[in-house]
Steps between C-alpha positions, in 0.01 A plus 500: 500500500403375849162677488426375147583140590304515827199641316521238227528216753206635702287519187607161366455283810171312534262635765505301821854370484618719786329668794644836396739652250813290451850614582685561170877543522699587190872509435714487185434130431190392687144578603396328826126482565388390849139504614320426823287184464339545841550328830307177551289464812639205690497371856782303653780739583809632327594181318151460353494866395840474332395184316174665387684809369749282310215295353309814397807628314561160338138483384522847346822403325352186345157640410635812329809357329367514141361851528812627677717361221287673233509831686876466552553434127302814413689710753839365393420588139368845588762608756805285405536372857450157656200460730508322833196419713435458868221488754454606859272353766525653845866523597613252233622617159626271225644607167456215254752597239793736510752622252856442611720751321877464489677819606863557415706668768865566556622452855838561651659253740348638824148467358574153358630392841169600658313284248746212542461516880122466463550202269762336724276546806209332321283814496495488120562230239695723263631851454183576305282386791719693743463818297122454480494449879697825549262692273197365694665600828562857380145517364356389834719722717487809280139472377400853601802657329448293185130604487602867527751446222232336280259786567769748398560309177126501426495877547796536262312292240187713546692826455691355203173402331372857535808640327545595137475232234754460224 
């Protein structure tokens, strides 16, 4: 499904939107499309560069809004997933829309105490925020292992697709 969606997005996007192929990430609920809108040439140091990159992204967001919405509607109908958009300029990346999906989990007291400690310490506003923070931390600190796990799952899917059909 990832390859089909990536191919469809690449074929559907207007020429010139991005300086290269966009990043297309797909999960069970969402397709996130992020493209490089180029880095503006600007003098004046780090602050000027950061402001120029933010402005370039904001301009792309405003100028392409109607077309992005039409493309998202088509993709949502075709793939039954929500579409989120983003842009990158230099070292700055902004995702304009995101799907926030509730996830049910059952935690025992030791795990709940960890979340409550993060809330009580002001690290998170709620248990939900604390759990999201923990997931981000694991993702950041175990990125290599998670990538290997994803690659293994992709190989399983490939082998499964080559198997007998019912």
